[in-house]
Structures are given as C-alpha cells and as structure tokens.
C-alpha atoms as one frame of an Amber mdcrd trajectory, in Angstrom:
protein
 102.223  78.250  86.208  99.826  78.096  89.144  96.713  79.499  90.726  95.033
  79.993  94.087  91.356  79.101  94.261  89.661  81.212  96.943  86.473  79.166
  96.759  88.422  75.994  97.598  91.164  77.618  99.687  93.667  75.590  97.674
  96.621  76.415  95.520  97.721  74.566  92.433 101.191  74.599  90.896 102.100
  72.935  87.608 104.998  70.519  87.782 107.206  72.461  85.375 110.660  70.957
  84.999 112.609  73.111  82.580 116.233  74.193  82.542 115.021  77.426  80.940
 112.914  78.225  84.034 114.999  77.384  87.109 113.066  77.701  90.345 109.740
  78.327  88.616 107.848  75.953  90.908 109.270  77.580  94.035 108.540  81.094
  92.801 105.032  80.099  91.737 104.366  78.372  95.066 105.465  81.447  97.023
 103.350  83.689  94.764 100.245  81.549  95.270 100.853  81.290  99.028 100.855
  85.071  99.177  97.458  85.067  97.432  96.188  82.673 100.118  97.619  84.860
 102.872  96.041  88.005 101.395  92.696  86.231 101.151  92.870  85.318 104.851
  93.479  88.874 106.067  90.701  90.725 107.878  89.183  93.589 105.885  90.851
  96.206 108.104  94.231  94.518 107.624  93.684  94.563 103.859  92.823  98.260
 103.984  96.119  99.069 105.729  98.087  96.751 103.459  96.449  98.138 100.325
  97.668 101.637 101.237 101.212 100.315 101.662 101.007  98.387  98.395  99.830
 101.508  96.559 102.780 103.501  97.910 105.236 100.879  96.667 103.456 100.667
  93.309 103.587 104.444  92.908 107.360 104.318  93.438 107.924 101.777  90.651
 109.474 103.139  87.492 106.693 104.213  85.128 107.804 101.787  82.401 108.730
  98.814  84.571 107.442  95.396  83.476 105.628  94.935  86.778 103.845  98.270
  86.582 102.895  97.710  82.942 101.521  94.211  83.537  99.584  95.305  86.641
  97.571  97.755  84.516  95.664  94.811  83.024  94.160  93.761  86.384  90.686
  94.944  87.383  90.454  97.065  90.530  88.864  94.169  92.422  91.990  92.000
  91.937  94.684  94.657  91.828  95.869  94.714  95.468  95.792  90.945  95.846
  97.876  90.426  92.701 100.224  93.290  93.524 100.786  91.790  96.984 101.807
  88.467  95.448 103.906  90.022  92.690 105.815  92.377  94.984 106.448  89.577
  97.454 108.094  87.402  94.794 109.586  89.930  92.373 110.910  92.877  94.393
 113.623  92.336  96.998 113.852  95.896  98.372 110.455  96.380 100.042 109.524
  98.793 102.850 109.802  97.232 106.311 106.048  96.855 106.958 105.383  95.301
 103.581 108.365  92.983 103.967 107.019  91.777 107.320 103.588  91.178 105.811
 104.780  89.378 102.673 107.625  87.277 104.055 106.490  86.897 107.643 103.104
  85.353 106.903 104.394  81.877 107.555 107.626  79.973 108.040 107.030  78.196
 104.739 106.671  81.393 102.727 109.863  82.764 104.275 111.781  79.598 103.429
 110.445  79.666  99.865 111.470  83.282  99.401 114.988  82.424 100.591 115.103
  79.557  98.092 113.942  81.881  95.332 116.645  84.406  96.196 119.345  81.735
  96.101 118.120  80.313  92.787 117.245  83.531  90.983 118.889  86.485  92.759
 118.724  88.782  89.727 114.933  88.383  89.391 114.336  89.913  92.804 115.918
  93.282  92.171
C-alpha cells in the first residue's frame, strides 16, 4: 500500500479508499514514516535499537502472523522492517521502543493515535 524510497528520502502511499480497509492510508503512512525515521538514525542508535527490536521479536508468539511474515525478510532489511511493523501493529511495546517508534515526530504520534482510534483491535 506504500513504500519508502531511501535513495529519494520520500515515501509514497497509494490512495486506497475501501470500506474493507478502514484507516489503511493512515496505517501505511505511519509505517512508512517509521522507515524514514529508522533510515535517519545514526549507526550507533540503530545498533541500540536493533537489540531492543530483537528482544521484542523474541517475545512474540512463535506462530504469530508478524513473526511468520518477518522470516521472509533478508537480514539487511530485517530490523528496519521490524521497527516499522512493531510501531504500527503492536500496542504493548517496551518503554524505550515506544519512545523511539512513537516519539520520532509529532506527526507519527498523531498518526498512531488515529490508527488506534480507527482500528484498536489491530494494535493488540
């Protein structure tokens, strides 16, 4: 439904307007903004964040949809994608990770609040 292009530092979101997918643009926008934020981190910030992401990932149920789908990502993209997926799909995150994913910008925080009000069951 969208993508973040590192080489252009731009994100793209399809204009999906479907009653079957309420809030899909908002969720996709937040997800892609988290990719942009991850890309902008310094390497030492990514190293610390990657450790935190791995801890959260290791705590996911072994047969969860998120864990299963993450297995298809190459190691070079894993942490970046996990960062964006956790930030838009899991509501109960550890404090540090929550600060990093929702506190990156005012816009991302507002979008996450919109997502929670539109699709509260998807964030648990």
